[in-house]
C-alpha positions in Angstrom: 11.1 -17.8 2.0 12.1 -21.4 1.8 10.6 -23.9 -0.7 8.3 -25.4 1.9 6.6 -22.1 2.9 6.3 -20.7 -0.6 4.3 -23.6 -2.0 0.6 -23.2 -2.7 -1.5 -24.9 -0.1 -4.8 -26.2 -1.4 -7.9 -24.6 0.2 -10.8 -26.8 -1.0 -13.3 -24.6 0.6 -12.2 -21.6 -1.5 -12.7 -21.1 -5.2 -9.4 -19.3 -5.9 -11.2 -16.2 -7.1 -10.5 -12.8 -5.5 -11.9 -9.4 -6.1 -11.0 -5.8 -5.1 -13.9 -3.4 -4.6 -13.6 0.4 -4.8 -16.3 2.5 -3.3 -17.5 5.8 -4.8 -20.4 8.2 -4.5 -21.5 6.7 -7.8 -20.0 3.4 -9.0 -20.8 3.6 -12.7 -18.7 6.7 -13.5 -15.7 5.3 -11.6 -16.0 2.0 -13.3 -16.2 3.7 -16.7 -13.0 5.6 -15.8 -11.1 2.4 -15.1 -12.6 0.7 -18.1 -11.3 3.4 -20.3 -8.0 3.7 -18.6 -7.2 0.0 -18.6 -9.1 -1.0 -21.7 -10.8 -3.9 -20.0 -14.5 -4.5 -20.7 -17.1 -4.3 -17.9 -18.8 -7.6 -17.0 -21.5 -6.0 -15.0 -22.5 -2.4 -15.5 -25.3 -1.0 -13.3 -25.6 2.4 -11.6 -24.5 1.1 -8.2 -22.4 -2.0 -8.9 -19.9 -2.7 -11.7 -17.3 -5.4 -12.3 -14.5 -6.0 -14.7 -12.4 -9.2 -14.8 -8.7 -8.8 -14.8 -7.6 -10.5 -18.1 -5.9 -13.8 -17.5 -6.4 -13.8 -13.8 -9.0 -15.3 -11.4 -9.7 -11.8 -10.2 -11.9 -8.8 -10.8 -12.0 -5.1 -10.0 -15.5 -4.0 -8.8 -17.1 -0.7 -8.0 -19.9 0.0 -5.6 -21.9 3.1 -4.8 -21.6 4.2 -1.1 -24.0 6.8 0.2 -21.5 8.2 2.8 -18.3 7.9 0.8 -15.4 10.0 1.9 -12.3 10.0 -0.3 -9.0 9.1 1.3 -6.4 11.8 1.7 -3.0 11.5 0.0 -0.8 11.8 1.9 -3.0 11.3 5.0 -2.4 13.2 8.2 -3.7 12.5 11.7 -7.5 12.2 11.7 -7.7 12.2 7.8 -9.4 9.3 6.0 -6.6 6.9 5.1 -6.6 4.8 2.0 -7.0 1.1 2.8 -5.3 0.0 -0.4 -4.3 1.4 -3.8 -3.8 0.1 -7.3 -0.4 -0.1 -8.9 -0.6 0.1 -12.7 2.4 -0.6 -14.9 3.2 1.8 -17.7 5.6 1.5 -20.6 5.6 5.3 -21.0 4.9 7.1 -17.7 4.2 10.6 -19.2 1.7 9.1 -21.7 0.0 7.0 -19.0 -0.4 10.1 -16.8 -1.7 12.2 -19.7 -4.2 9.5 -20.6 -5.4 9.3 -16.9 -5.8 13.1 -16.8 -7.8 13.1 -20.0 -10.2 10.7 -18.4 -10.7 12.9 -15.3 -7.8 11.9 -12.9 -5.6 14.5 -11.2 -2.0 14.2 -10.4 -1.3 14.2 -6.6 0.8 17.1 -5.3 3.0 14.8 -3.2 5.1 12.5 -5.4 7.4 10.2 -3.3 9.4 8.7 -6.2 10.8 9.8 -9.6 9.7 6.7 -11.5 6.2 6.6 -10.0 3.3 9.0 -10.3 0.6 9.1 -7.7 -2.7 9.9 -9.4 -6.1 10.4 -7.9 -9.1 8.8 -9.8 -12.3 10.8 -10.2 -13.6 9.5 -6.8 -10.3 10.5 -5.1 -8.7 7.1 -4.8 -4.9 7.3 -5.1 -3.3 4.9 -7.6 0.2 4.6 -8.8 1.4 4.6 -12.4 4.9 3.2 -12.5 7.6 2.4 -15.1 7.2 -1.3 -15.8 10.3 -2.8 -17.5 
């Protein structure tokens, strides 16, 4: 990208805040999983809607209960529910990060596409990646 196209363009009609929402059969247990995994406090903590601000960023991670939730498949095949996004979480020690996630209820996915990344499934079945950061 050149300097012109990489500059921030003001959008006065937007606040600059962004959130990512993960659905689950029950929002609160999933929010508590990520609270404990990441060490970030929950801002809102109700059975069907929870939020946590991402420290130092105008962003949050939120969790909502969805009655007809179906977890995505990893890796997805034809006709399977595909993930729409996934979280990448940096780790200083990949083995310890995976062990901590497993202690909290995550499972390690069978298919692992890279040596320095671990695809892990949260308790609601959302794939997320733990990767060596630095």
